[in-house]
C-alpha positions as CSV (number, residue, x, y, z in Angstrom):
1,M,71.7,-62.6,312.2
2,S,73.9,-65.9,312.7
3,I,76.9,-67.5,310.6
4,V,74.5,-69.6,308.3
5,S,71.1,-68.7,307.7
6,D,67.9,-71.0,308.5
7,A,67.6,-71.2,304.3
8,E,71.0,-72.2,303.9
9,I,71.2,-74.8,306.4
10,L,68.1,-76.4,305.9
11,D,68.7,-76.5,302.3
12,F,72.0,-77.7,302.8
13,L,70.1,-80.8,305.0
14,E,67.8,-81.0,302.2
15,I,64.6,-80.1,304.8
16,S,62.8,-78.0,302.5
17,R,59.2,-78.5,304.2
18,Q,57.3,-80.1,306.9
19,Y,55.8,-83.3,306.0
20,F,52.8,-85.2,307.2
21,T,51.9,-89.1,306.2
22,V,48.3,-90.4,306.2
23,N,48.3,-94.0,306.5
24,A,45.8,-97.0,307.7
25,S,46.6,-96.3,311.2
26,A,46.4,-92.7,311.1
27,N,43.7,-91.6,308.6
28,V,40.5,-90.5,311.0
29,L,39.1,-87.9,312.6
30,K,35.5,-88.2,314.2
31,M,33.5,-85.1,313.9
32,S,29.9,-83.7,313.9
33,Y,28.4,-80.9,312.0
34,D,25.7,-78.7,313.1
35,G,24.8,-80.9,316.1
36,G,24.4,-84.2,314.1
37,A,25.9,-87.7,314.6
38,V,29.5,-88.3,314.8
39,A,31.1,-89.3,311.7
40,D,34.4,-90.8,310.3
41,V,36.1,-88.2,308.2
42,T,38.5,-90.2,306.7
43,L,41.3,-89.1,304.7
44,D,43.0,-90.6,301.4
45,D,46.5,-92.4,302.1
46,G,49.4,-90.3,301.3
47,T,52.7,-87.8,302.1
48,Y,51.7,-84.2,302.2
49,E,52.7,-80.9,303.0
50,G,51.0,-78.4,305.9
51,E,48.8,-76.7,303.2
52,D,47.9,-79.7,300.9
53,L,46.8,-82.0,304.3
54,A,44.8,-79.0,304.8
55,T,43.3,-79.0,301.7
56,E,42.7,-82.7,301.7
57,L,40.6,-82.4,305.2
58,K,38.5,-79.8,303.7
59,T,37.6,-81.9,300.7
60,E,36.7,-85.4,303.0
61,M,35.0,-83.0,305.7
62,D,32.9,-81.4,302.7
63,S,32.1,-85.0,301.4
64,T,31.5,-86.9,304.2
65,L,29.8,-84.3,306.6
66,G,28.1,-82.0,303.7
67,C,29.1,-78.8,304.7
68,T,31.0,-76.0,303.7
69,A,34.7,-76.3,305.5
70,T,37.3,-74.0,305.9
71,V,40.7,-75.6,307.2
72,S,44.2,-74.0,307.0
73,F,47.9,-74.5,308.4
74,S,50.2,-72.0,309.8
75,S,53.7,-72.4,308.8
76,T,54.3,-69.9,312.0
77,T,52.7,-71.8,314.4
78,Y,52.7,-75.4,313.0
79,K,49.0,-75.4,313.9
80,F,45.7,-76.3,311.8
81,T,42.8,-74.2,311.9
82,I,39.0,-76.3,311.0
83,G,36.1,-74.5,310.8
84,V,32.7,-74.1,309.1
85,A,30.7,-71.2,307.3
86,A,29.3,-68.7,309.7
87,G,25.8,-69.6,311.2
88,H,26.8,-73.4,311.7
89,T,29.1,-75.4,313.9
90,I,31.7,-78.1,314.3
91,A,32.6,-80.6,316.9
92,Y,35.6,-82.8,317.4
93,T,35.5,-86.2,318.8
94,H,39.0,-87.4,320.1
95,T,38.5,-90.9,321.2
96,G,38.8,-92.9,318.1
97,S,40.4,-90.3,316.1
98,D,43.6,-91.6,315.1
99,A,44.9,-88.9,312.8
100,A,44.6,-86.7,315.8
101,S,48.4,-86.3,316.2
102,L,48.5,-85.2,312.4
103,F,46.8,-82.0,313.2
104,G,47.8,-81.4,316.8
105,L,45.1,-82.6,318.6
106,T,44.7,-83.6,322.1
107,Q,41.5,-83.5,323.6
108,N,37.6,-82.9,322.3
109,H,36.6,-79.4,321.1
110,S,32.9,-78.9,321.4
111,A,30.4,-77.6,318.8
112,A,32.1,-74.0,317.6
113,V,32.5,-72.5,314.1
114,S,35.9,-73.2,314.4
115,F,38.6,-74.8,316.8
116,T,42.4,-74.5,316.3
117,S,45.3,-77.6,317.2
118,D,45.9,-78.4,320.9
119,E,49.8,-78.2,320.3
120,A,52.1,-77.2,317.1
121,T,52.5,-80.3,314.9
122,G,56.3,-81.5,314.6
123,D,58.2,-79.4,312.7
124,P,61.4,-81.8,311.4
125,S,63.3,-77.9,310.6
126,A,63.2,-77.1,314.5
127,M,66.0,-79.6,315.4
128,A,68.6,-78.6,312.7
129,L,68.3,-74.9,313.6
130,I,69.0,-75.7,317.5
131,L,71.8,-77.7,316.6
132,R,73.0,-75.1,314.3
133,D,72.8,-72.1,317.2
134,A,74.7,-74.5,319.5
135,L,77.1,-75.2,317.0
136,E,77.6,-71.7,316.4
137,D,78.0,-71.0,319.9
138,S,81.2,-73.6,320.5
139,I,82.7,-72.0,317.2
140,E,82.6,-68.6,318.7
141,R,84.4,-69.9,322.1
142,Y,86.8,-72.0,319.9
143,C,87.6,-69.3,317.8
144,K,87.6,-66.9,320.5
145,R,85.4,-63.9,319.0
146,T,82.2,-63.3,317.5
147,F,81.4,-63.6,313.7
148,E,78.8,-61.9,313.2
149,S,78.6,-57.4,312.7
150,T,78.5,-56.2,316.2
151,S,79.0,-52.8,317.8
152,Y,80.7,-52.8,321.1
153,T,80.6,-49.8,323.4
154,L,83.6,-48.8,325.7
155,E,84.9,-52.2,325.5
156,K,88.2,-52.4,328.0
157,Y,91.7,-53.6,327.8
158,D,94.6,-53.7,329.8
159,G,97.4,-51.2,328.4
160,T,100.3,-53.0,326.7
161,G,103.2,-50.7,327.1
162,T,103.7,-51.3,323.1
163,R,102.2,-49.2,320.2
164,N,99.9,-52.4,319.6
165,L,96.7,-52.9,320.8
166,Y,94.7,-56.2,319.7
167,L,91.1,-56.1,319.6
168,K,88.6,-59.1,320.9
169,N,86.9,-59.0,317.1
170,Y,87.4,-58.5,313.5
171,P,87.4,-57.5,311.0
172,V,87.0,-53.9,312.4
173,T,84.5,-52.0,310.0
174,A,84.3,-48.8,312.5
175,L,86.2,-47.3,315.4
176,T,84.3,-44.2,317.1
177,H,86.0,-44.2,320.5
178,L,89.6,-44.6,321.5
179,A,90.5,-43.4,325.1
180,M,93.4,-44.3,327.9
181,G,92.6,-43.7,331.3
182,T,89.9,-42.3,333.3
183,T,88.4,-39.3,335.2
184,D,85.6,-38.7,337.4
185,A,82.4,-36.7,335.6
186,I,79.7,-36.5,338.2
187,K,79.4,-36.7,341.9
188,I,76.1,-38.0,343.8
189,Y,75.1,-38.3,347.2
190,N,72.0,-39.1,349.1
191,T,71.3,-37.3,352.6
192,T,69.6,-40.1,354.3
193,T,71.4,-42.0,357.2
194,N,71.0,-45.2,359.0
195,S,69.8,-47.2,355.8
196,S,70.9,-48.6,352.5
197,I,71.5,-46.2,349.9
198,S,73.5,-47.1,346.6
199,V,73.9,-46.1,343.4
200,S,74.9,-48.0,340.1
201,V,75.7,-47.6,336.4
202,T,74.4,-49.9,333.9
203,S,74.9,-50.4,330.0
204,T,71.6,-48.3,330.0
205,G,71.3,-45.8,332.7
206,I,71.9,-44.6,336.1
207,V,69.9,-46.5,339.2
208,L,69.0,-45.0,342.4
209,S,68.0,-47.2,345.5
210,R,67.4,-46.7,349.0
211,D,66.5,-50.3,351.5
212,G,66.2,-52.4,348.4
213,S,63.8,-50.1,346.3
214,T,64.7,-48.2,343.6
215,D,63.7,-44.6,343.6
216,A,64.7,-44.0,339.5
217,T,65.8,-45.4,336.7
218,L,67.4,-42.8,335.0
219,L,68.1,-43.5,331.5
220,F,71.1,-42.4,329.2
221,A,68.6,-42.2,326.1
222,D,66.5,-39.5,328.2
223,N,69.2,-37.6,329.2
224,A,71.7,-37.7,326.8
225,T,74.6,-35.5,328.3
226,M,76.1,-35.2,332.0
227,S,74.3,-32.0,332.6
228,A,70.6,-33.5,331.7
229,M,71.8,-36.6,333.9
230,V,72.9,-34.5,336.8
231,T,69.6,-32.4,336.4
232,A,67.2,-35.7,336.4
233,I,69.0,-36.9,339.3
234,N,68.4,-33.9,341.5
235,A,64.8,-34.0,340.4
236,V,64.2,-37.3,342.1
237,G,64.3,-35.4,345.3
238,S,64.6,-37.9,348.4
239,G,67.6,-36.7,349.4
240,W,69.5,-37.1,346.1
241,S,71.7,-34.7,345.0
242,A,74.8,-34.1,341.9
243,A,76.7,-32.2,340.2
244,T,79.3,-32.5,337.4
245,L,82.7,-32.1,338.3
246,S,83.7,-29.5,335.8
247,S,81.4,-27.5,333.4
248,L,83.7,-28.7,331.2
249,Y,81.8,-32.2,331.2
250,D,78.7,-31.1,330.8
251,S,78.1,-31.8,327.4
252,F,80.0,-34.9,327.3
253,K,77.4,-37.9,326.5
254,S,76.1,-39.6,329.5
255,S,76.7,-42.6,328.0
256,Y,80.1,-42.7,328.6
257,L,79.8,-43.0,332.6
258,L,81.4,-46.1,333.5
259,K,79.6,-49.2,334.9
260,R,79.3,-49.4,338.5
261,Y,77.5,-51.5,341.1
262,G,76.0,-50.7,344.5
263,A,78.5,-47.9,345.4
264,S,77.1,-46.5,348.7
265,A,75.9,-42.7,349.1
266,M,74.4,-43.0,352.6
267,D,74.7,-39.8,354.7
268,S,75.7,-37.6,351.9
269,N,78.8,-40.0,351.1
270,W,80.2,-38.6,347.4
271,V,79.7,-41.2,345.0
272,Y,82.2,-40.4,341.8
273,L,81.0,-41.6,338.4
274,A,83.6,-41.7,336.3
275,M,84.3,-41.5,332.0
276,P,87.1,-42.8,330.1
277,Y,89.4,-39.8,329.8
278,E,91.8,-39.3,327.6
279,E,90.9,-39.6,323.6
280,A,93.7,-40.5,321.5
281,E,94.6,-37.8,319.8
282,D,97.4,-38.6,317.5
283,E,96.3,-40.4,314.1
284,F,96.2,-44.2,314.8
285,E,96.0,-46.8,312.2
286,V,93.6,-49.7,312.7
287,Y,94.9,-52.9,310.7
288,E,90.9,-54.5,310.0
289,N,91.3,-58.0,309.1
290,Q,93.8,-58.3,312.2
291,G,91.5,-56.3,314.6
292,R,95.1,-54.7,315.6
293,V,95.2,-50.5,317.0
294,C,98.8,-49.2,316.1
295,L,99.3,-45.6,318.0
296,P,102.6,-43.3,317.2
297,Y,103.5,-44.3,320.6
298,S,103.1,-46.4,323.0
299,F,100.0,-47.3,325.2
300,P,99.9,-46.8,328.7
301,K,100.6,-50.0,330.8
302,G,97.4,-50.3,332.8
303,N,94.8,-52.9,334.0
304,R,91.5,-52.2,331.8
305,N,92.6,-48.7,331.2
306,I,92.1,-48.7,327.8
307,Y,88.5,-47.8,326.1
308,V,87.0,-48.5,322.9
309,T,84.0,-48.4,321.3
310,Y,83.8,-49.9,317.8
311,T,82.1,-52.3,315.2
312,A,83.5,-55.6,314.0
313,G,82.4,-58.8,312.3
314,Y,81.0,-60.0,308.8
315,S,77.8,-58.9,307.6
316,S,75.7,-61.7,305.8
317,D,76.5,-60.6,302.7
318,D,80.1,-60.8,303.6
319,M,80.6,-64.1,305.8
320,P,83.1,-66.3,304.3
321,E,82.2,-68.9,302.6
322,D,84.3,-71.7,304.0
323,L,83.5,-70.5,307.5
324,K,79.8,-71.3,306.3
325,M,80.7,-74.7,304.9
326,A,82.0,-75.6,308.5
327,V,79.2,-74.7,310.3
328,K,77.1,-76.8,307.6
329,V,79.0,-79.8,307.9
330,G,79.2,-79.9,311.8
331,V,75.8,-79.5,311.8
332,K,75.0,-82.1,309.0
333,Y,77.4,-84.2,311.6
334,F,75.1,-84.0,314.5
335,Y,71.8,-83.9,312.8
336,S,72.7,-87.0,311.3
337,K,73.6,-88.7,315.3
338,W,69.9,-87.2,316.4
339,K,68.2,-88.9,313.3
340,S,70.1,-92.2,313.9
341,G,70.2,-92.0,318.1
342,N,74.0,-92.8,318.1
343,W,75.1,-89.7,320.5
344,N,76.9,-91.9,322.2
345,L,78.5,-94.4,319.8
346,I,82.2,-94.8,320.0
347,A,82.5,-97.8,317.3
348,Y,80.8,-99.5,315.1
349,R,81.9,-102.6,312.9
350,T,80.1,-104.3,310.2
351,G,82.4,-105.9,308.2
352,D,85.2,-103.7,306.7
353,I,83.0,-100.7,307.7
354,E,83.8,-99.2,311.2
355,E,82.3,-95.9,312.5
356,K,83.9,-93.8,315.6
357,F,82.3,-90.9,317.4
358,A,85.1,-90.2,319.7
359,N,86.1,-86.7,319.1
360,S,89.0,-85.8,321.7
361,S,91.7,-85.3,320.0
362,N,93.0,-85.1,316.1
363,N,96.0,-87.0,314.6
364,S,98.4,-84.3,315.8
365,G,97.1,-85.0,319.7
366,K,95.7,-81.3,319.9
367,Y,92.6,-81.1,321.6
368,I,89.2,-80.5,320.0
369,P,86.4,-79.5,321.8
370,P,83.7,-82.5,322.0
371,D,80.9,-80.5,321.1
372,I,82.9,-79.3,317.5
373,P,83.5,-82.4,315.2
374,N,87.4,-82.9,314.1
375,E,86.4,-82.4,310.3
376,I,86.1,-78.5,310.5
377,I,88.7,-77.7,313.0
378,P,91.3,-77.0,310.4
379,I,88.9,-74.5,309.0
380,L,88.2,-72.9,312.3
381,F,91.7,-72.6,313.2
382,R,92.2,-70.7,310.3
383,Y,89.5,-67.9,312.2
384,R,90.5,-68.3,315.6
385,R,92.0,-65.7,317.7
386,M,95.3,-66.2,319.3
387,S,96.4,-65.0,322.5
388,V,99.0,-61.9,322.4
């Protein structure tokens, strides 16, 4: 999902469909039917959409070659497929085919019942969507938040020593886990000596490695509890052994294990895998639109000692209209520069008309990222996450 959908940005830029222009310099494909002589299949001049150009080529093939052609255009691959009825063949000669680029043809095609474009034909929407994606990335970096609804698992925060914790993303639509501090849940070792033995916890599971090779990758999805994960580790063999630190932790979700990389378990050296420990048992308040979590007591001071699992951001239906307009205006700004080829233009004057593309500061002298047009900064400033 994007802040602005494909359809919305293309409508705003008035890019609706792909068009092909046939004229005297690009109107001939050279073809032969059923092994006959090569003939010029000449298209009528005009501007066509993909499906209409396919229909025009079929009409001219039928007329010129005396065949029953089938021509189609894919709006997904942007390629044409050109064929004839079963039991017949069509061949294409590239030399002399001045309309080849319209159909994405770059080489000869020998006799066959059908052939397809060698490469995709040009798509005017592609650059608009590339610019949309790049601008949205820049906007999210500038605003220091992600706007699309996203789930965050065990996101780490520094304890503030105050009642308030400000989450990185908002508006908050769900908060399912708030914990402070950690405790060791599983211990694991390997009996192999004089070797490189490591344990890693990733976002999806536990990886057991020896001498650069992986003995096992045990997924949380397949081993949902701590006890199930311990059983799976002990079943690997090759010197691996594991246990929970307490039976109280057996039924805890294995996905609660915190990330850790390359911990040495060689020569029966215990590696301890931790999980968030103290759940926030008292009622806490969530101020959704601020991304603020408030406890009746202070969050304990510490470095990355608070863990939060939550969902934040806007759905496609709830995305603010002014934010969407900022993206549209920004994309139009860059799209027009791409169309004109004036990426590096600093100033241009014709009579009383002057254009400037320099964009490092606004009238207040405040820095503006060069990849964000200054026209949309006032809108984005309303959505920018301030440091707290």
